[in-house]
Each structure stands twice: as structure tokens, then as C-alpha cells.
PDB file as gemmi writes it, atoms N, CA and C in Angstrom:
CRYST1    1.000    1.000    1.000  90.00  90.00  90.00 P 1                      
ATOM      1  N   TYR A   1       0.810  -1.206   0.000  1.00  0.00           N  
ATOM      2  CA  TYR A   1       0.000   0.000   0.000  1.00  0.00           C  
ATOM      3  C   TYR A   1       0.854   1.273   0.000  1.00  0.00           C  
ATOM      4  N   GLU A   2       1.993   1.207   0.664  1.00  0.00           N  
ATOM      5  CA  GLU A   2       2.826   2.406   0.809  1.00  0.00           C  
ATOM      6  C   GLU A   2       3.258   2.980  -0.546  1.00  0.00           C  
ATOM      7  N   VAL A   3       3.676   2.106  -1.453  1.00  0.00           N  
ATOM      8  CA  VAL A   3       4.144   2.572  -2.765  1.00  0.00           C  
ATOM      9  C   VAL A   3       2.985   3.169  -3.557  1.00  0.00           C  
ATOM     10  N   ALA A   4       1.851   2.509  -3.527  1.00  0.00           N  
ATOM     11  CA  ALA A   4       0.673   3.018  -4.240  1.00  0.00           C  
ATOM     12  C   ALA A   4       0.231   4.357  -3.657  1.00  0.00           C  
ATOM     13  N   LEU A   5       0.221   4.443  -2.339  1.00  0.00           N  
ATOM     14  CA  LEU A   5      -0.180   5.688  -1.693  1.00  0.00           C  
ATOM     15  C   LEU A   5       0.750   6.827  -2.082  1.00  0.00           C  
ATOM     16  N   GLN A   6       2.046   6.583  -2.074  1.00  0.00           N  
ATOM     17  CA  GLN A   6       2.999   7.631  -2.437  1.00  0.00           C  
ATOM     18  C   GLN A   6       2.807   8.065  -3.886  1.00  0.00           C  
ATOM     19  N   ALA A   7       2.530   7.117  -4.766  1.00  0.00           N  
ATOM     20  CA  ALA A   7       2.305   7.457  -6.175  1.00  0.00           C  
ATOM     21  C   ALA A   7       1.075   8.347  -6.334  1.00  0.00           C  
ATOM     22  N   VAL A   8       0.003   8.023  -5.629  1.00  0.00           N  
ATOM     23  CA  VAL A   8      -1.217   8.824  -5.711  1.00  0.00           C  
ATOM     24  C   VAL A   8      -0.993  10.210  -5.110  1.00  0.00           C  
ATOM     25  N   VAL A   9      -0.301  10.271  -3.993  1.00  0.00           N  
ATOM     26  CA  VAL A   9       0.002  11.570  -3.371  1.00  0.00           C  
ATOM     27  C   VAL A   9       0.828  12.422  -4.322  1.00  0.00           C  
ATOM     28  N   ASP A  10       1.801  11.810  -4.989  1.00  0.00           N  
ATOM     29  CA  ASP A  10       2.620  12.550  -5.957  1.00  0.00           C  
ATOM     30  C   ASP A  10       1.763  13.098  -7.096  1.00  0.00           C  
ATOM     31  N   ILE A  11       0.831  12.289  -7.580  1.00  0.00           N  
ATOM     32  CA  ILE A  11      -0.064  12.744  -8.659  1.00  0.00           C  
ATOM     33  C   ILE A  11      -0.913  13.916  -8.182  1.00  0.00           C  
ATOM     34  N   ILE A  12      -1.485  13.771  -6.994  1.00  0.00           N  
ATOM     35  CA  ILE A  12      -2.307  14.851  -6.448  1.00  0.00           C  
ATOM     36  C   ILE A  12      -1.483  16.124  -6.292  1.00  0.00           C  
ATOM     37  N   ASP A  13      -0.291  15.993  -5.747  1.00  0.00           N  
ATOM     38  CA  ASP A  13       0.561  17.160  -5.509  1.00  0.00           C  
ATOM     39  C   ASP A  13       0.986  17.861  -6.796  1.00  0.00           C  
ATOM     40  N   THR A  14       1.157  17.117  -7.877  1.00  0.00           N  
ATOM     41  CA  THR A  14       1.673  17.723  -9.105  1.00  0.00           C  
ATOM     42  C   THR A  14       0.602  18.106 -10.110  1.00  0.00           C  
ATOM     43  N   THR A  15      -0.583  17.510 -10.024  1.00  0.00           N  
ATOM     44  CA  THR A  15      -1.571  17.772 -11.072  1.00  0.00           C  
ATOM     45  C   THR A  15      -2.863  18.406 -10.599  1.00  0.00           C  
ATOM     46  N   VAL A  16      -3.238  18.184  -9.377  1.00  0.00           N  
ATOM     47  CA  VAL A  16      -4.527  18.688  -8.916  1.00  0.00           C  
ATOM     48  C   VAL A  16      -4.395  20.167  -8.574  1.00  0.00           C  
ATOM     49  N   GLU A  17      -5.214  20.941  -9.231  1.00  0.00           N  
ATOM     50  CA  GLU A  17      -5.214  22.393  -9.014  1.00  0.00           C  
ATOM     51  C   GLU A  17      -6.310  22.744  -8.017  1.00  0.00           C  
ATOM     52  N   GLU A  18      -6.728  23.953  -8.034  1.00  0.00           N  
ATOM     53  CA  GLU A  18      -7.779  24.435  -7.138  1.00  0.00           C  
ATOM     54  C   GLU A  18      -9.173  24.203  -7.726  1.00  0.00           C  
ATOM     55  N   GLU A  19      -9.266  23.550  -8.842  1.00  0.00           N  
ATOM     56  CA  GLU A  19     -10.542  23.346  -9.526  1.00  0.00           C  
ATOM     57  C   GLU A  19     -10.836  21.858  -9.667  1.00  0.00           C  
ATOM     58  N   TYR A  20     -12.089  21.485  -9.529  1.00  0.00           N  
ATOM     59  CA  TYR A  20     -12.513  20.091  -9.651  1.00  0.00           C  
ATOM     60  C   TYR A  20     -12.340  19.590 -11.079  1.00  0.00           C  
ATOM     61  N   GLU A  21     -11.816  18.388 -11.199  1.00  0.00           N  
ATOM     62  CA  GLU A  21     -11.717  17.667 -12.470  1.00  0.00           C  
ATOM     63  C   GLU A  21     -11.969  16.206 -12.189  1.00  0.00           C  
ATOM     64  N   ASP A  22     -12.403  15.469 -13.214  1.00  0.00           N  
ATOM     65  CA  ASP A  22     -12.662  14.039 -13.026  1.00  0.00           C  
ATOM     66  C   ASP A  22     -11.417  13.305 -12.540  1.00  0.00           C  
ATOM     67  N   ASP A  23     -10.249  13.683 -13.070  1.00  0.00           N  
ATOM     68  CA  ASP A  23      -9.005  13.019 -12.655  1.00  0.00           C  
ATOM     69  C   ASP A  23      -8.716  13.245 -11.180  1.00  0.00           C  
ATOM     70  N   SER A  24      -8.985  14.450 -10.699  1.00  0.00           N  
ATOM     71  CA  SER A  24      -8.745  14.711  -9.278  1.00  0.00           C  
ATOM     72  C   SER A  24      -9.695  13.887  -8.423  1.00  0.00           C  
ATOM     73  N   CYS A  25     -10.905  13.700  -8.888  1.00  0.00           N  
ATOM     74  CA  CYS A  25     -11.871  12.863  -8.176  1.00  0.00           C  
ATOM     75  C   CYS A  25     -11.336  11.436  -8.054  1.00  0.00           C  
ATOM     76  N   LEU A  26     -10.825  10.905  -9.133  1.00  0.00           N  
ATOM     77  CA  LEU A  26     -10.274   9.550  -9.117  1.00  0.00           C  
ATOM     78  C   LEU A  26      -9.095   9.440  -8.156  1.00  0.00           C  
ATOM     79  N   CYS A  27      -8.222  10.422  -8.183  1.00  0.00           N  
ATOM     80  CA  CYS A  27      -7.036  10.391  -7.318  1.00  0.00           C  
ATOM     81  C   CYS A  27      -7.407  10.459  -5.845  1.00  0.00           C  
ATOM     82  N   PHE A  28      -8.304  11.362  -5.500  1.00  0.00           N  
ATOM     83  CA  PHE A  28      -8.706  11.478  -4.102  1.00  0.00           C  
ATOM     84  C   PHE A  28      -9.453  10.225  -3.629  1.00  0.00           C  
ATOM     85  N   ASN A  29     -10.298   9.657  -4.497  1.00  0.00           N  
ATOM     86  CA  ASN A  29     -10.988   8.419  -4.134  1.00  0.00           C  
ATOM     87  C   ASN A  29      -9.998   7.282  -3.908  1.00  0.00           C  
ATOM     88  N   LEU A  30      -9.010   7.179  -4.774  1.00  0.00           N  
ATOM     89  CA  LEU A  30      -8.009   6.122  -4.624  1.00  0.00           C  
ATOM     90  C   LEU A  30      -7.184   6.323  -3.360  1.00  0.00           C  
ATOM     91  N   LYS A  31      -6.790   7.561  -3.094  1.00  0.00           N  
ATOM     92  CA  LYS A  31      -6.023   7.847  -1.885  1.00  0.00           C  
ATOM     93  C   LYS A  31      -6.836   7.493  -0.637  1.00  0.00           C  
ATOM     94  N   ALA A  32      -8.097   7.900  -0.597  1.00  0.00           N  
ATOM     95  CA  ALA A  32      -8.953   7.591   0.560  1.00  0.00           C  
ATOM     96  C   ALA A  32      -9.139   6.087   0.718  1.00  0.00           C  
ATOM     97  N   SER A  33      -9.303   5.393  -0.385  1.00  0.00           N  
ATOM     98  CA  SER A  33      -9.475   3.933  -0.322  1.00  0.00           C  
ATOM     99  C   SER A  33      -8.233   3.232   0.202  1.00  0.00           C  
ATOM    100  N   ILE A  34      -7.075   3.668  -0.253  1.00  0.00           N  
ATOM    101  CA  ILE A  34      -5.820   3.077   0.218  1.00  0.00           C  
ATOM    102  C   ILE A  34      -5.650   3.342   1.712  1.00  0.00           C  
ATOM    103  N   LEU A  35      -5.879   4.576   2.129  1.00  0.00           N  
ATOM    104  CA  LEU A  35      -5.752   4.912   3.544  1.00  0.00           C  
ATOM    105  C   LEU A  35      -6.728   4.100   4.400  1.00  0.00           C  
ATOM    106  N   TYR A  36      -7.947   3.938   3.907  1.00  0.00           N  
ATOM    107  CA  TYR A  36      -8.953   3.158   4.632  1.00  0.00           C  
ATOM    108  C   TYR A  36      -8.515   1.695   4.742  1.00  0.00           C  
ATOM    109  N   ALA A  37      -7.980   1.157   3.651  1.00  0.00           N  
ATOM    110  CA  ALA A  37      -7.495  -0.229   3.665  1.00  0.00           C  
ATOM    111  C   ALA A  37      -6.321  -0.394   4.621  1.00  0.00           C  
ATOM    112  N   MET A  38      -5.566   0.687   4.819  1.00  0.00           N  
ATOM    113  CA  MET A  38      -4.447   0.664   5.757  1.00  0.00           C  
ATOM    114  C   MET A  38      -4.912   0.920   7.197  1.00  0.00           C  
ATOM    115  N   LYS A  39      -6.225   0.984   7.389  1.00  0.00           N  
ATOM    116  CA  LYS A  39      -6.848   1.200   8.710  1.00  0.00           C  
ATOM    117  C   LYS A  39      -6.593   2.604   9.254  1.00  0.00           C  
ATOM    118  N   ASN A  40      -6.335   3.564   8.365  1.00  0.00           N  
ATOM    119  CA  ASN A  40      -6.126   4.946   8.767  1.00  0.00           C  
ATOM    120  C   ASN A  40      -7.375   5.745   8.374  1.00  0.00           C  
ATOM    121  N   VAL A  41      -8.455   5.501   9.108  1.00  0.00           N  
ATOM    122  CA  VAL A  41      -9.752   6.096   8.792  1.00  0.00           C  
ATOM    123  C   VAL A  41      -9.708   7.618   8.931  1.00  0.00           C  
ATOM    124  N   LYS A  42      -8.998   8.098   9.922  1.00  0.00           N  
ATOM    125  CA  LYS A  42      -8.901   9.545  10.134  1.00  0.00           C  
ATOM    126  C   LYS A  42      -8.297  10.232   8.908  1.00  0.00           C  
ATOM    127  N   ALA A  43      -7.227   9.679   8.368  1.00  0.00           N  
ATOM    128  CA  ALA A  43      -6.590  10.259   7.179  1.00  0.00           C  
ATOM    129  C   ALA A  43      -7.475  10.099   5.946  1.00  0.00           C  
ATOM    130  N   ALA A  44      -8.186   8.975   5.849  1.00  0.00           N  
ATOM    131  CA  ALA A  44      -9.108   8.768   4.723  1.00  0.00           C  
ATOM    132  C   ALA A  44     -10.219   9.811   4.760  1.00  0.00           C  
ATOM    133  N   LYS A  45     -10.749  10.068   5.958  1.00  0.00           N  
ATOM    134  CA  LYS A  45     -11.794  11.079   6.114  1.00  0.00           C  
ATOM    135  C   LYS A  45     -11.258  12.462   5.746  1.00  0.00           C  
ATOM    136  N   ALA A  46     -10.053  12.782   6.180  1.00  0.00           N  
ATOM    137  CA  ALA A  46      -9.439  14.072   5.849  1.00  0.00           C  
ATOM    138  C   ALA A  46      -9.234  14.210   4.339  1.00  0.00           C  
ATOM    139  N   THR A  47      -8.895  13.117   3.684  1.00  0.00           N  
ATOM    140  CA  THR A  47      -8.711  13.132   2.228  1.00  0.00           C  
ATOM    141  C   THR A  47     -10.016  13.470   1.528  1.00  0.00           C  
ATOM    142  N   MET A  48     -11.118  12.840   1.970  1.00  0.00           N  
ATOM    143  CA  MET A  48     -12.418  13.127   1.356  1.00  0.00           C  
ATOM    144  C   MET A  48     -12.832  14.572   1.637  1.00  0.00           C  
ATOM    145  N   GLU A  49     -12.527  15.074   2.821  1.00  0.00           N  
ATOM    146  CA  GLU A  49     -12.834  16.471   3.141  1.00  0.00           C  
ATOM    147  C   GLU A  49     -12.014  17.414   2.276  1.00  0.00           C  
ATOM    148  N   ASP A  50     -10.741  17.074   2.065  1.00  0.00           N  
ATOM    149  CA  ASP A  50      -9.889  17.888   1.191  1.00  0.00           C  
ATOM    150  C   ASP A  50     -10.469  17.941  -0.215  1.00  0.00           C  
ATOM    151  N   PHE A  51     -10.937  16.805  -0.700  1.00  0.00           N  
ATOM    152  CA  PHE A  51     -11.520  16.768  -2.042  1.00  0.00           C  
ATOM    153  C   PHE A  51     -12.762  17.654  -2.112  1.00  0.00           C  
ATOM    154  N   MET A  52     -13.607  17.567  -1.098  1.00  0.00           N  
ATOM    155  CA  MET A  52     -14.848  18.347  -1.099  1.00  0.00           C  
ATOM    156  C   MET A  52     -14.561  19.847  -1.008  1.00  0.00           C  
ATOM    157  N   ASP A  53     -13.373  20.213  -0.508  1.00  0.00           N  
ATOM    158  CA  ASP A  53     -13.004  21.622  -0.383  1.00  0.00           C  
ATOM    159  C   ASP A  53     -12.455  22.214  -1.682  1.00  0.00           C  
ATOM    160  N   ILE A  54     -12.196  21.371  -2.683  1.00  0.00           N  
ATOM    161  CA  ILE A  54     -11.691  21.863  -3.968  1.00  0.00           C  
ATOM    162  C   ILE A  54     -12.800  22.688  -4.625  1.00  0.00           C  
ATOM    163  N   GLY A  55     -12.425  23.800  -5.188  1.00  0.00           N  
ATOM    164  CA  GLY A  55     -13.398  24.651  -5.869  1.00  0.00           C  
ATOM    165  C   GLY A  55     -14.107  23.923  -6.994  1.00  0.00           C  
ATOM    166  N   GLY A  56     -15.389  24.128  -7.099  1.00  0.00           N  
ATOM    167  CA  GLY A  56     -16.168  23.548  -8.180  1.00  0.00           C  
ATOM    168  C   GLY A  56     -16.817  22.220  -7.869  1.00  0.00           C  
ATOM    169  N   VAL A  57     -16.574  21.632  -6.709  1.00  0.00           N  
ATOM    170  CA  VAL A  57     -17.191  20.364  -6.355  1.00  0.00           C  
ATOM    171  C   VAL A  57     -18.585  20.647  -5.821  1.00  0.00           C  
ATOM    172  N   GLU A  58     -19.586  20.164  -6.535  1.00  0.00           N  
ATOM    173  CA  GLU A  58     -20.978  20.297  -6.112  1.00  0.00           C  
ATOM    174  C   GLU A  58     -21.476  18.925  -5.690  1.00  0.00           C  
ATOM    175  N   GLU A  59     -22.091  18.852  -4.517  1.00  0.00           N  
ATOM    176  CA  GLU A  59     -22.514  17.572  -3.970  1.00  0.00           C  
ATOM    177  C   GLU A  59     -23.426  16.795  -4.910  1.00  0.00           C  
ATOM    178  N   GLU A  60     -24.310  17.493  -5.620  1.00  0.00           N  
ATOM    179  CA  GLU A  60     -25.251  16.800  -6.518  1.00  0.00           C  
ATOM    180  C   GLU A  60     -24.566  16.229  -7.755  1.00  0.00           C  
ATOM    181  N   ASP A  61     -23.335  16.638  -8.034  1.00  0.00           N  
ATOM    182  CA  ASP A  61     -22.601  16.134  -9.200  1.00  0.00           C  
ATOM    183  C   ASP A  61     -21.662  14.978  -8.876  1.00  0.00           C  
ATOM    184  N   LEU A  62     -21.614  14.568  -7.610  1.00  0.00           N  
ATOM    185  CA  LEU A  62     -20.680  13.515  -7.215  1.00  0.00           C  
ATOM    186  C   LEU A  62     -21.092  12.164  -7.786  1.00  0.00           C  
ATOM    187  N   ASP A  63     -20.094  11.376  -8.148  1.00  0.00           N  
ATOM    188  CA  ASP A  63     -20.350  10.031  -8.658  1.00  0.00           C  
ATOM    189  C   ASP A  63     -20.564   9.067  -7.490  1.00  0.00           C  
ATOM    190  N   ALA A  64     -21.036   7.871  -7.802  1.00  0.00           N  
ATOM    191  CA  ALA A  64     -21.374   6.887  -6.776  1.00  0.00           C  
ATOM    192  C   ALA A  64     -20.169   6.475  -5.932  1.00  0.00           C  
ATOM    193  N   VAL A  65     -18.999   6.372  -6.544  1.00  0.00           N  
ATOM    194  CA  VAL A  65     -17.799   5.966  -5.797  1.00  0.00           C  
ATOM    195  C   VAL A  65     -17.451   7.021  -4.752  1.00  0.00           C  
ATOM    196  N   THR A  66     -17.519   8.273  -5.125  1.00  0.00           N  
ATOM    197  CA  THR A  66     -17.204   9.352  -4.192  1.00  0.00           C  
ATOM    198  C   THR A  66     -18.225   9.410  -3.055  1.00  0.00           C  
ATOM    199  N   ILE A  67     -19.497   9.268  -3.381  1.00  0.00           N  
ATOM    200  CA  ILE A  67     -20.539   9.253  -2.352  1.00  0.00           C  
ATOM    201  C   ILE A  67     -20.314   8.077  -1.409  1.00  0.00           C  
ATOM    202  N   HIS A  68     -20.000   6.916  -1.969  1.00  0.00           N  
ATOM    203  CA  HIS A  68     -19.743   5.719  -1.171  1.00  0.00           C  
ATOM    204  C   HIS A  68     -18.555   5.925  -0.244  1.00  0.00           C  
ATOM    205  N   ASN A  69     -17.432   6.369  -0.794  1.00  0.00           N  
ATOM    206  CA  ASN A  69     -16.224   6.559   0.015  1.00  0.00           C  
ATOM    207  C   ASN A  69     -16.454   7.585   1.119  1.00  0.00           C  
ATOM    208  N   ASP A  70     -17.131   8.674   0.787  1.00  0.00           N  
ATOM    209  CA  ASP A  70     -17.413   9.698   1.783  1.00  0.00           C  
ATOM    210  C   ASP A  70     -18.301   9.133   2.897  1.00  0.00           C  
ATOM    211  N   ALA A  71     -19.285   8.342   2.523  1.00  0.00           N  
ATOM    212  CA  ALA A  71     -20.168   7.734   3.531  1.00  0.00           C  
ATOM    213  C   ALA A  71     -19.411   6.768   4.430  1.00  0.00           C  
ATOM    214  N   ILE A  72     -18.561   5.950   3.851  1.00  0.00           N  
ATOM    215  CA  ILE A  72     -17.825   4.948   4.627  1.00  0.00           C  
ATOM    216  C   ILE A  72     -16.897   5.605   5.651  1.00  0.00           C  
ATOM    217  N   VAL A  73     -16.180   6.643   5.239  1.00  0.00           N  
ATOM    218  CA  VAL A  73     -15.233   7.265   6.171  1.00  0.00           C  
ATOM    219  C   VAL A  73     -15.929   8.111   7.230  1.00  0.00           C  
ATOM    220  N   LYS A  74     -17.176   8.502   6.980  1.00  0.00           N  
ATOM    221  CA  LYS A  74     -17.930   9.295   7.952  1.00  0.00           C  
ATOM    222  C   LYS A  74     -18.841   8.446   8.834  1.00  0.00           C  
ATOM    223  N   PHE A  75     -18.863   7.148   8.598  1.00  0.00           N  
ATOM    224  CA  PHE A  75     -19.827   6.291   9.278  1.00  0.00           C  
ATOM    225  C   PHE A  75     -19.716   6.364  10.799  1.00  0.00           C  
ATOM    226  N   ASP A  76     -18.511   6.401  11.329  1.00  0.00           N  
ATOM    227  CA  ASP A  76     -18.338   6.457  12.783  1.00  0.00           C  
ATOM    228  C   ASP A  76     -18.816   7.772  13.383  1.00  0.00           C  
ATOM    229  N   SER A  77     -18.582   8.877  12.698  1.00  0.00           N  
ATOM    230  CA  SER A  77     -18.923  10.186  13.256  1.00  0.00           C  
ATOM    231  C   SER A  77     -20.334  10.660  12.911  1.00  0.00           C  
ATOM    232  N   ASP A  78     -20.875  10.188  11.775  1.00  0.00           N  
ATOM    233  CA  ASP A  78     -22.203  10.634  11.345  1.00  0.00           C  
ATOM    234  C   ASP A  78     -22.931   9.499  10.631  1.00  0.00           C  
ATOM    235  N   PRO A  79     -23.337   8.457  11.387  1.00  0.00           N  
ATOM    236  CA  PRO A  79     -23.944   7.285  10.754  1.00  0.00           C  
ATOM    237  C   PRO A  79     -25.249   7.575  10.012  1.00  0.00           C  
ATOM    238  N   ALA A  80     -26.036   8.514  10.490  1.00  0.00           N  
ATOM    239  CA  ALA A  80     -27.312   8.811   9.824  1.00  0.00           C  
ATOM    240  C   ALA A  80     -27.080   9.342   8.410  1.00  0.00           C  
ATOM    241  N   THR A  81     -26.154  10.280   8.279  1.00  0.00           N  
ATOM    242  CA  THR A  81     -25.845  10.828   6.953  1.00  0.00           C  
ATOM    243  C   THR A  81     -25.196   9.773   6.070  1.00  0.00           C  
ATOM    244  N   ALA A  82     -24.318   8.969   6.650  1.00  0.00           N  
ATOM    245  CA  ALA A  82     -23.659   7.907   5.880  1.00  0.00           C  
ATOM    246  C   ALA A  82     -24.692   6.940   5.304  1.00  0.00           C  
ATOM    247  N   ILE A  83     -25.636   6.519   6.129  1.00  0.00           N  
ATOM    248  CA  ILE A  83     -26.681   5.595   5.660  1.00  0.00           C  
ATOM    249  C   ILE A  83     -27.551   6.258   4.603  1.00  0.00           C  
ATOM    250  N   GLN A  84     -27.883   7.513   4.816  1.00  0.00           N  
ATOM    251  CA  GLN A  84     -28.682   8.253   3.843  1.00  0.00           C  
ATOM    252  C   GLN A  84     -27.966   8.310   2.492  1.00  0.00           C  
ATOM    253  N   ASN A  85     -26.661   8.574   2.502  1.00  0.00           N  
ATOM    254  CA  ASN A  85     -25.898   8.637   1.254  1.00  0.00           C  
ATOM    255  C   ASN A  85     -25.820   7.273   0.571  1.00  0.00           C  
ATOM    256  N   LEU A  86     -25.639   6.207   1.357  1.00  0.00           N  
ATOM    257  CA  LEU A  86     -25.602   4.870   0.767  1.00  0.00           C  
ATOM    258  C   LEU A  86     -26.959   4.498   0.190  1.00  0.00           C  
ATOM    259  N   GLN A  87     -28.033   4.884   0.870  1.00  0.00           N  
ATOM    260  CA  GLN A  87     -29.374   4.609   0.345  1.00  0.00           C  
ATOM    261  C   GLN A  87     -29.620   5.370  -0.949  1.00  0.00           C  
ATOM    262  N   CYS A  88     -29.077   6.562  -1.031  1.00  0.00           N  
ATOM    263  CA  CYS A  88     -29.200   7.357  -2.254  1.00  0.00           C  
ATOM    264  C   CYS A  88     -28.594   6.616  -3.436  1.00  0.00           C  
ATOM    265  N   ILE A  89     -27.457   5.978  -3.216  1.00  0.00           N  
ATOM    266  CA  ILE A  89     -26.810   5.216  -4.286  1.00  0.00           C  
ATOM    267  C   ILE A  89     -27.681   4.027  -4.691  1.00  0.00           C  
ATOM    268  N   ILE A  90     -28.179   3.311  -3.709  1.00  0.00           N  
ATOM    269  CA  ILE A  90     -28.961   2.099  -3.971  1.00  0.00           C  
ATOM    270  C   ILE A  90     -30.275   2.409  -4.663  1.00  0.00           C  
ATOM    271  N   THR A  91     -30.906   3.516  -4.299  1.00  0.00           N  
ATOM    272  CA  THR A  91     -32.226   3.827  -4.836  1.00  0.00           C  
ATOM    273  C   THR A  91     -32.198   4.695  -6.078  1.00  0.00           C  
ATOM    274  N   SER A  92     -31.009   4.913  -6.635  1.00  0.00           N  
ATOM    275  CA  SER A  92     -30.949   5.720  -7.855  1.00  0.00           C  
ATOM    276  C   SER A  92     -31.709   5.015  -8.962  1.00  0.00           C  
ATOM    277  N   GLN A  93     -32.132   5.779  -9.926  1.00  0.00           N  
ATOM    278  CA  GLN A  93     -32.942   5.229 -11.012  1.00  0.00           C  
ATOM    279  C   GLN A  93     -32.161   4.161 -11.773  1.00  0.00           C  
ATOM    280  N   PRO A  94     -32.841   3.095 -12.197  1.00  0.00           N  
ATOM    281  CA  PRO A  94     -32.155   1.980 -12.881  1.00  0.00           C  
ATOM    282  C   PRO A  94     -31.331   2.391 -14.091  1.00  0.00           C  
ATOM    283  N   GLN A  95     -31.790   3.367 -14.873  1.00  0.00           N  
ATOM    284  CA  GLN A  95     -31.016   3.760 -16.048  1.00  0.00           C  
ATOM    285  C   GLN A  95     -29.733   4.480 -15.668  1.00  0.00           C  
ATOM    286  N   GLN A  96     -29.648   4.907 -14.421  1.00  0.00           N  
ATOM    287  CA  GLN A  96     -28.442   5.560 -13.938  1.00  0.00           C  
ATOM    288  C   GLN A  96     -27.739   4.688 -12.909  1.00  0.00           C  
ATOM    289  N   GLN A  97     -27.921   3.381 -12.987  1.00  0.00           N  
ATOM    290  CA  GLN A  97     -27.385   2.453 -11.989  1.00  0.00           C  
ATOM    291  C   GLN A  97     -25.884   2.642 -11.840  1.00  0.00           C  
ATOM    292  N   PRO A  98     -25.443   3.183 -10.680  1.00  0.00           N  
ATOM    293  CA  PRO A  98     -24.030   3.493 -10.502  1.00  0.00           C  
ATOM    294  C   PRO A  98     -23.193   2.330  -9.980  1.00  0.00           C  
ATOM    295  N   TYR A  99     -23.736   1.133  -9.967  1.00  0.00           N  
ATOM    296  CA  TYR A  99     -23.026  -0.021  -9.435  1.00  0.00           C  
ATOM    297  C   TYR A  99     -23.389  -1.241 -10.283  1.00  0.00           C  
ATOM    298  N   PRO A 100     -22.515  -2.225 -10.343  1.00  0.00           N  
ATOM    299  CA  PRO A 100     -22.844  -3.441 -11.093  1.00  0.00           C  
ATOM    300  C   PRO A 100     -24.011  -4.171 -10.430  1.00  0.00           C  
ATOM    301  N   SER A 101     -24.871  -4.786 -11.199  1.00  0.00           N  
ATOM    302  CA  SER A 101     -26.059  -5.456 -10.647  1.00  0.00           C  
ATOM    303  C   SER A 101     -25.676  -6.524  -9.632  1.00  0.00           C  
ATOM    304  N   GLU A 102     -24.537  -7.178  -9.798  1.00  0.00           N  
ATOM    305  CA  GLU A 102     -24.134  -8.228  -8.862  1.00  0.00           C  
ATOM    306  C   GLU A 102     -23.674  -7.668  -7.521  1.00  0.00           C  
ATOM    307  N   ALA A 103     -23.470  -6.350  -7.416  1.00  0.00           N  
ATOM    308  CA  ALA A 103     -23.002  -5.761  -6.162  1.00  0.00           C  
ATOM    309  C   ALA A 103     -23.993  -5.938  -5.029  1.00  0.00           C  
ATOM    310  N   LEU A 104     -25.273  -5.990  -5.337  1.00  0.00           N  
ATOM    311  CA  LEU A 104     -26.284  -6.152  -4.295  1.00  0.00           C  
ATOM    312  C   LEU A 104     -26.861  -7.553  -4.266  1.00  0.00           C  
ATOM    313  N   GLY A 105     -26.214  -8.466  -4.971  1.00  0.00           N  
ATOM    314  CA  GLY A 105     -26.556  -9.887  -4.918  1.00  0.00           C  
ATOM    315  C   GLY A 105     -27.917 -10.159  -5.408  1.00  0.00           C  
TER     316      GLY A 105                                                      
END                                                                             
């Protein structure tokens, strides 16, 4: 995980500006996921907060992965909002299904 994390941090440090872009979303999601897998929930939560602080990020425009990651890292501190966000993903309209059908068995 350490090598992957350093690579993602390097990408974020060199390419992510003050404006939201799809690539920055991917990088922050990957960084938060790696940190979470390393059992560093506090740093994963801070990463998602940093992403949300980037100019141009509108909550209604977030993709399912970002909503999921944000909910997971906030689950301990704000379980009601986390569950609400996860339910939002699950109940999205079928034509906009943001997850593979096998994900919910």
C-alpha cells in the first residue's frame, strides 16, 4: 500500500489544481481507499474532506464511488448521513445504476 499511496500523493501534488476535475476525483478516491485499507480512517476522512473543499465540487454532481467513500469514512462520526448517502446510491434510477447489478446480490 505504501508505494501506491505515495504514487497517488505525488499525482495529487503535481496535477490537482484548485478546480474540480474528473481526474482529481479519481485520485482522491483512490487515496482515501488506500488509507482506509491501511486502517487509517482519520486520514481517509481528511482526504475526502480535502476533495470536497476543492473549488467547483458540487454535492449533486458527485459520482457513486465518491458518495460511497465519503459515507464509509464518515460512518463512525455521522452514521445517519452515511446511511442516507448509501441509500441514495442504492435507490438511484435503474437507467443511472451506478453499481454493477451483482453488487447487491
